[in-house]
C-alpha positions as CSV (number, residue, x, y, z in Angstrom):
1,X,31.0,82.0,-104.5
2,X,28.9,84.3,-106.7
3,X,29.1,87.6,-104.8
4,X,27.0,89.7,-107.0
5,X,23.6,89.0,-105.2
6,X,25.2,89.9,-101.9
7,X,26.9,93.0,-103.3
8,X,23.4,94.2,-104.4
9,X,21.9,93.2,-101.1
10,X,24.3,95.3,-99.1
11,X,24.4,98.2,-101.6
12,X,22.6,100.5,-99.1
13,X,23.1,103.9,-97.5
14,X,25.5,103.5,-94.6
15,X,27.7,105.7,-92.3
16,X,31.5,105.6,-92.6
17,X,31.8,105.3,-88.8
18,X,34.5,107.8,-88.0
19,X,32.5,108.0,-84.8
20,X,29.6,106.5,-82.9
21,X,27.0,107.7,-82.6
22,X,27.1,109.2,-86.1
23,X,26.5,112.9,-86.4
24,X,22.8,112.6,-87.6
25,X,22.0,110.7,-84.4
26,X,23.6,113.0,-81.9
27,X,21.3,114.0,-79.0
28,X,21.7,117.7,-79.4
29,X,19.1,118.5,-76.8
30,X,21.2,116.9,-74.0
31,X,24.3,118.8,-75.0
32,X,25.6,122.3,-74.1
33,X,29.0,124.0,-74.1
34,X,29.4,123.7,-70.3
35,X,29.0,119.9,-70.4
36,X,31.5,119.8,-73.3
37,X,34.0,121.9,-71.4
38,X,33.8,119.6,-68.3
39,X,34.3,116.6,-70.6
40,X,37.4,118.2,-72.1
41,X,38.8,118.9,-68.7
42,X,38.3,115.3,-67.5
43,X,39.8,113.8,-70.7
44,X,42.8,116.1,-70.5
45,X,43.5,115.2,-66.8
46,X,43.1,111.5,-67.6
47,X,45.3,111.3,-70.8
48,X,47.6,114.3,-71.3
49,X,50.6,113.1,-69.4
50,X,50.7,109.8,-71.2
51,X,49.0,109.9,-74.6
52,X,48.8,113.6,-75.2
53,X,46.1,115.0,-77.5
54,X,45.4,115.3,-81.2
55,X,44.7,118.5,-83.1
56,X,42.7,118.7,-86.3
57,X,42.8,122.2,-88.0
58,X,40.3,122.8,-90.7
59,X,41.5,125.3,-93.3
60,X,38.4,125.8,-95.5
61,X,39.6,128.0,-98.3
62,X,40.0,126.8,-101.9
63,X,40.5,128.9,-105.1
64,X,38.1,126.7,-107.0
65,X,35.3,124.2,-106.2
66,X,36.0,120.5,-106.7
67,X,32.5,119.3,-107.5
68,X,32.9,115.8,-106.0
69,X,33.9,117.3,-102.6
70,X,31.8,116.8,-99.5
71,X,33.9,119.0,-97.2
72,X,33.0,122.4,-95.7
73,X,34.8,124.9,-98.0
74,X,34.9,128.6,-98.9
75,X,35.7,129.4,-102.5
76,X,37.8,132.5,-102.9
77,X,40.9,133.9,-104.7
78,X,41.3,136.5,-102.0
79,X,44.4,135.4,-100.0
80,X,43.8,138.3,-97.6
81,X,41.6,136.0,-95.6
82,X,44.5,133.9,-94.4
83,X,45.8,136.1,-91.6
84,X,42.5,136.9,-89.9
85,X,41.5,133.2,-90.1
86,X,44.8,132.1,-88.5
87,X,44.3,134.7,-85.7
88,X,40.8,133.2,-85.0
89,X,42.3,129.7,-84.9
90,X,44.9,130.7,-82.3
91,X,42.2,132.5,-80.3
92,X,40.1,129.3,-80.3
93,X,43.2,127.3,-79.2
94,X,43.7,129.8,-76.4
95,X,40.1,129.1,-75.2
96,X,40.9,125.4,-74.9
97,X,44.3,126.0,-73.3
98,X,42.6,128.0,-70.5
99,X,40.7,124.8,-69.6
100,X,43.9,122.7,-69.3
101,X,45.6,122.5,-65.9
102,X,49.1,122.2,-67.6
103,X,50.7,122.6,-71.0
104,X,49.1,120.2,-73.5
105,X,51.2,117.4,-74.9
106,X,50.7,117.3,-78.7
107,X,50.6,113.8,-80.1
108,X,49.2,114.5,-83.5
109,X,48.5,117.5,-85.8
110,X,46.6,117.3,-89.0
111,X,45.9,120.2,-91.4
112,X,42.8,119.4,-93.5
113,X,40.4,121.4,-95.6
114,X,39.5,122.9,-97.9
115,X,43.0,123.3,-99.3
116,X,45.7,123.8,-96.6
117,X,48.2,124.8,-99.3
118,X,45.9,127.7,-100.2
119,X,47.7,129.3,-97.3
120,X,51.2,130.6,-97.9
121,X,54.1,128.8,-96.4
122,X,54.8,131.7,-94.1
123,X,51.3,131.9,-92.8
124,X,51.2,128.1,-92.1
125,X,54.5,128.6,-90.2
126,X,52.8,131.4,-88.2
127,X,49.9,129.1,-87.4
128,X,51.9,126.1,-86.3
129,X,54.3,128.2,-84.2
130,X,51.3,129.8,-82.5
131,X,49.8,126.4,-81.6
132,X,53.1,124.9,-80.4
133,X,54.0,128.0,-78.4
134,X,51.5,126.9,-75.8
135,X,52.3,123.2,-75.9
136,X,54.9,120.5,-75.6
137,X,55.5,118.1,-78.5
138,X,55.2,114.4,-77.7
139,X,58.5,112.5,-78.6
140,X,56.4,110.2,-80.9
141,X,54.3,113.0,-82.4
142,X,53.2,112.8,-86.0
143,X,52.3,115.9,-88.0
144,X,50.6,115.7,-91.4
145,X,48.8,117.9,-94.0
146,X,46.6,117.5,-97.0
147,X,47.7,119.2,-100.2
148,X,46.6,119.9,-103.7
149,X,49.4,118.8,-106.1
150,X,48.7,121.8,-108.4
151,X,49.5,124.4,-105.8
152,X,51.9,122.8,-103.3
153,X,55.3,124.4,-103.5
154,X,58.8,123.6,-102.2
155,X,58.3,126.4,-99.7
156,X,55.3,124.7,-98.2
157,X,57.2,121.4,-97.9
158,X,60.3,123.0,-96.4
159,X,58.5,125.3,-93.9
160,X,56.2,122.5,-92.6
161,X,59.0,119.9,-92.4
162,X,61.1,122.3,-90.4
163,X,58.2,122.4,-87.9
164,X,58.0,118.6,-87.6
165,X,55.7,117.5,-90.4
166,X,56.7,114.2,-91.9
167,X,53.4,113.0,-93.5
168,X,51.8,114.4,-96.7
169,X,48.5,113.5,-98.3
170,X,47.9,114.3,-101.9
171,X,44.4,114.5,-103.3
172,X,44.6,112.9,-106.7
173,X,41.2,111.1,-107.2
174,X,41.8,110.1,-110.8
175,X,44.4,111.0,-113.5
176,X,41.9,110.5,-116.4
177,X,41.5,114.0,-118.0
178,X,37.8,113.6,-118.7
179,X,37.1,112.8,-115.0
180,X,39.4,115.7,-113.9
181,X,37.4,118.2,-116.0
182,X,34.0,117.2,-114.8
183,X,35.1,117.1,-111.1
184,X,37.1,120.3,-111.6
185,X,40.2,118.8,-110.1
186,X,43.1,119.1,-112.6
187,X,46.6,118.0,-111.9
188,X,49.1,116.1,-114.0
189,X,51.0,112.9,-113.3
190,X,54.2,115.0,-113.6
191,X,53.0,117.5,-111.0
192,X,52.3,114.7,-108.5
193,X,55.6,112.9,-109.3
194,X,57.5,116.2,-108.8
195,X,55.9,117.0,-105.4
196,X,56.3,113.4,-104.2
197,X,60.0,113.3,-105.1
198,X,60.5,116.8,-103.5
199,X,58.8,115.7,-100.3
200,X,60.9,112.6,-100.0
201,X,64.1,114.6,-100.6
202,X,63.0,116.9,-97.8
203,X,62.3,114.4,-95.1
204,X,58.7,113.2,-95.6
205,X,58.7,109.5,-94.8
206,X,55.0,108.8,-95.4
207,X,53.2,110.0,-98.5
208,X,49.5,109.2,-99.1
209,X,47.5,109.4,-102.3
210,X,43.7,109.8,-102.2
211,X,41.9,107.9,-105.0
212,X,38.2,107.7,-105.6
213,X,36.1,105.1,-107.5
214,X,32.6,105.8,-108.7
215,X,33.3,109.3,-110.0
216,X,31.4,110.8,-113.0
217,X,32.7,109.7,-116.4
218,X,35.0,107.2,-114.7
219,X,35.8,104.1,-116.8
220,X,37.4,100.8,-116.1
221,X,40.4,101.6,-118.4
222,X,40.7,105.1,-117.1
223,X,41.0,103.9,-113.5
224,X,43.3,101.1,-114.5
225,X,45.7,103.6,-116.0
226,X,45.5,105.8,-112.9
227,X,46.4,102.9,-110.7
228,X,49.3,101.9,-112.9
229,X,50.7,105.4,-112.6
230,X,50.2,105.4,-108.8
231,X,52.0,102.0,-108.5
232,X,54.9,103.5,-110.5
233,X,55.1,106.5,-108.1
234,X,54.8,104.1,-105.1
235,X,53.3,106.2,-102.3
236,X,53.6,104.7,-98.8
237,X,49.9,104.4,-98.4
238,X,46.7,104.9,-100.5
239,X,43.2,105.8,-99.5
240,X,40.8,104.3,-102.1
241,X,37.4,105.8,-101.3
242,X,34.0,105.2,-102.7
243,X,32.6,108.4,-104.2
244,X,29.8,109.7,-101.9
245,X,27.0,111.2,-104.1
246,X,25.1,113.6,-101.8
247,X,23.9,116.5,-103.9
248,X,21.2,117.3,-101.3
249,X,24.1,118.2,-99.0
250,X,26.7,119.4,-101.6
251,X,25.0,121.3,-104.5
252,X,28.3,121.4,-106.4
253,X,27.6,117.7,-107.2
254,X,24.6,118.9,-109.3
255,X,27.1,119.7,-112.1
256,X,26.4,116.2,-113.2
257,X,23.6,113.7,-112.8
258,X,23.3,110.1,-111.8
259,X,23.4,109.2,-115.5
260,X,27.1,110.4,-115.5
261,X,28.0,108.1,-112.6
262,X,28.9,104.4,-113.1
263,X,26.1,102.0,-112.4
264,X,26.1,100.0,-109.2
265,X,27.6,97.0,-111.0
266,X,30.2,99.1,-112.8
267,X,31.2,100.8,-109.5
268,X,31.7,97.4,-107.9
269,X,33.9,96.4,-110.9
270,X,36.0,99.6,-110.4
271,X,36.4,98.7,-106.7
272,X,37.4,95.1,-107.4
273,X,39.9,96.4,-110.1
274,X,41.5,98.8,-107.7
275,X,41.6,96.4,-104.7
276,X,43.1,93.6,-106.9
277,X,45.8,95.8,-108.5
278,X,46.9,97.5,-105.3
279,X,47.3,94.2,-103.6
280,X,49.2,92.8,-106.6
281,X,51.4,96.0,-106.4
282,X,52.6,95.2,-102.9
283,X,50.0,97.0,-100.8
284,X,48.1,95.4,-97.8
285,X,44.5,96.3,-97.2
286,X,44.1,98.2,-93.9
287,X,40.7,98.5,-92.2
288,X,38.3,100.1,-94.7
289,X,39.4,102.0,-97.8
290,X,43.1,102.0,-97.0
291,X,46.2,100.3,-98.4
292,X,49.8,100.5,-97.1
293,X,53.2,99.2,-97.8
294,X,54.8,97.0,-95.2
295,X,57.2,99.8,-94.3
296,X,54.4,102.2,-93.4
297,X,53.2,102.9,-89.8
298,X,49.6,102.1,-90.7
299,X,50.6,98.6,-91.7
300,X,52.6,98.1,-88.6
301,X,49.7,99.4,-86.4
302,X,47.3,96.9,-87.9
303,X,49.7,94.1,-87.3
304,X,50.4,95.0,-83.6
305,X,46.8,95.9,-82.8
306,X,47.3,99.6,-82.3
307,X,45.3,100.9,-85.3
308,X,42.9,103.6,-84.3
309,X,40.1,105.5,-86.1
310,X,38.8,109.0,-85.4
311,X,37.3,111.9,-87.4
312,X,40.6,112.2,-89.3
313,X,40.4,108.6,-90.4
314,X,42.8,105.8,-89.6
315,X,45.9,106.5,-87.6
316,X,48.5,104.6,-85.6
317,X,48.4,107.3,-82.9
318,X,45.9,106.9,-80.1
319,X,44.8,109.9,-78.0
320,X,41.6,110.0,-76.0
321,X,41.2,113.8,-76.6
322,X,41.0,115.2,-80.1
323,X,40.5,118.9,-80.5
324,X,39.1,120.3,-83.8
325,X,39.9,123.9,-84.5
326,X,38.3,125.9,-87.3
327,X,35.0,126.0,-89.2
328,X,33.0,122.8,-89.0
329,X,35.7,120.9,-87.1
330,X,34.6,118.1,-84.8
331,X,36.2,117.4,-81.4
332,X,36.1,114.2,-79.4
333,X,36.8,113.7,-75.7
334,X,35.7,110.1,-75.9
335,X,32.7,110.7,-73.6
336,X,31.5,113.6,-75.8
337,X,31.5,115.1,-79.3
338,X,31.3,118.8,-80.3
339,X,31.1,120.4,-83.7
340,X,32.0,124.0,-84.6
341,X,29.7,126.3,-86.6
342,X,29.9,125.9,-90.4
343,X,30.3,129.4,-91.7
344,X,33.5,131.5,-91.6
345,X,31.5,134.5,-90.5
346,X,29.8,132.8,-87.5
347,X,33.1,131.2,-86.5
348,X,35.1,134.4,-86.6
349,X,32.4,136.3,-84.7
350,X,32.1,133.7,-81.9
351,X,35.8,133.3,-81.4
352,X,36.5,137.0,-81.4
353,X,33.8,137.4,-78.7
354,X,35.6,134.8,-76.6
355,X,33.1,132.0,-77.1
356,X,33.7,128.4,-78.0
357,X,32.4,128.3,-81.6
358,X,30.4,125.1,-81.0
359,X,26.9,124.7,-82.3
360,X,26.0,121.1,-81.6
361,X,27.3,118.0,-79.9
362,X,26.5,114.8,-78.1
363,X,27.2,113.4,-74.6
364,X,27.7,109.6,-74.8
365,X,25.8,107.4,-72.4
366,X,26.9,104.0,-71.2
367,X,25.2,102.2,-74.1
368,X,26.8,104.6,-76.6
369,X,30.2,103.8,-75.1
370,X,29.7,100.1,-75.4
371,X,28.5,100.2,-79.0
372,X,31.3,102.6,-79.8
373,X,33.9,100.3,-78.5
374,X,32.6,97.3,-80.5
375,X,32.3,99.4,-83.8
376,X,35.8,100.8,-83.3
377,X,37.2,97.2,-82.8
378,X,35.4,96.0,-86.0
379,X,36.7,99.0,-88.1
380,X,40.3,98.7,-86.8
381,X,40.8,95.0,-86.1
382,X,38.0,93.1,-87.8
383,X,37.3,91.6,-84.5
384,X,35.5,92.4,-81.3
385,X,34.4,90.7,-78.1
386,X,32.1,91.3,-75.1
387,X,31.6,90.1,-71.6
388,X,28.5,88.2,-70.3
389,X,27.5,91.4,-68.5
390,X,27.9,93.5,-71.6
391,X,25.8,91.0,-73.6
392,X,22.9,91.7,-71.3
393,X,22.8,95.3,-72.7
394,X,19.6,95.4,-74.8
395,X,21.1,97.5,-77.6
396,X,24.1,95.2,-78.0
397,X,21.9,92.0,-77.7
398,X,19.6,93.3,-80.4
399,X,22.5,94.2,-82.7
400,X,24.0,90.7,-82.3
401,X,20.6,89.2,-83.2
402,X,20.6,91.2,-86.4
403,X,24.2,90.1,-87.0
404,X,23.1,86.5,-87.5
405,X,21.8,87.3,-90.9
406,X,25.3,88.6,-91.8
407,X,26.8,85.5,-90.4
408,X,24.6,83.4,-92.7
409,X,25.8,85.4,-95.7
410,X,29.5,84.7,-94.7
411,X,30.4,88.3,-93.7
412,X,31.2,87.5,-90.0
413,X,31.9,84.6,-87.7
414,X,29.9,84.7,-84.5
415,X,30.6,82.7,-81.4
416,X,30.0,83.0,-77.7
417,X,31.3,86.4,-76.7
418,X,33.1,87.4,-79.9
419,X,32.7,88.4,-83.6
420,X,35.3,88.1,-86.4
421,X,35.0,89.7,-89.8
422,X,35.7,87.2,-92.6
423,X,38.0,87.9,-95.6
424,X,34.9,88.2,-97.7
425,X,33.2,90.4,-95.2
426,X,36.0,93.0,-95.1
427,X,34.5,94.8,-98.0
428,X,31.3,95.2,-96.1
429,X,32.6,96.8,-92.9
430,X,30.1,99.7,-93.0
431,X,27.2,97.2,-93.2
432,X,28.6,95.1,-90.4
433,X,29.0,98.1,-88.1
434,X,25.5,99.4,-89.1
435,X,24.0,96.2,-87.8
436,X,25.2,97.2,-84.3
437,X,24.2,100.8,-84.7
438,X,21.5,101.0,-82.0
439,X,20.6,104.7,-82.6
440,X,20.1,104.1,-86.3
441,X,17.8,101.1,-85.8
442,X,15.9,102.9,-83.1
443,X,15.1,105.7,-85.5
444,X,15.3,104.8,-89.1
445,X,15.9,107.8,-91.4
446,X,12.9,109.0,-93.4
447,X,15.1,110.2,-96.2
448,X,18.6,109.3,-97.3
449,X,21.2,110.6,-94.9
450,X,24.4,108.7,-95.8
451,X,26.2,107.7,-98.9
452,X,25.8,104.2,-100.4
453,X,28.1,101.5,-99.0
454,X,30.1,99.6,-101.7
């Protein structure tokens, strides 16, 4: 099959579907903090004793700006900000703990950023001890953190491992020096190898590398060399993301222009190269953008049907309640979403005044929950099904009518009451989910909101 015409056809702006509805389509007018608090209380009562809850902590500080980055960051070399920010995080956690009827059972902790390893090992230890002091750790808990290979130390690894961290994610993106310079993300193969080896020696059993295709100045040969180095270092899992060019959201990306980026055709070739070499190197494709060795928990979760996806990405841990702490963090009670304010100053002021630092959110209705369930199934299992009663829902019925066009193109197999993603369709998961996205189809964006699906 000549796939190029279809690749061009589906080369459109599309969400990554870490949630449904996606953030631009939240009904903010129908949301308030009181409704959010009630939803948190309900989710906690329903799930804490069995599944526990997940914690995402956003640590926004970086010493320099990586120009490709789409995250909420604060660039500073002043490490005096660490302690006051940690104090605010613990105050926010205390606000949530007051809602809970018993001690929370922690199933998952993830430190993201920004650069979590901007913080000293001692301050990270202070943060985690402060969080766990008011909680119980689930016997199957998994703690992970993101790290910059150039500033992660043995002290970081030792301190966090002592507190239960066993997963480490290293942001590499590309080893090509020309790419590293233009995206302002410089680290050597030797630094990555040293941190990876040190982590394994100190009890980390799952190491992830982040790679990005479609970066400025990226070439076929350069990415091929990067992947060969990665295969030699053999991380347990790899996130192979498409670069999201959104300079209207992230002005740092204006350091370069579209002319510095690979063409659509070249970007597709970069993706095919990476996908092919990673699979040849012993990795299995998991969901969207992820690859894992057979020994990794992500691989096992996909095989036994327990793979889950939330605002932190793919995980083998399911928890109905996910609390996001810190600037811009998003929380999820399954029936509702809430996002924190996006500036450090606003966040600190609200928390220090005893207020939840939430500035927007969404309460899911019955149709939202139905569409969410089906999108989550597609993203995690490549399969979904519905009852006759559910098929009568107008939003789902209209989405399935649109899905017929994708079936004709060989992306999905549709039959009475079920949908299955084909092997060819797996690369178009974002497009498949978008077909069911009732809120997006109800109100088409007047300008580009999402990055391009590849």
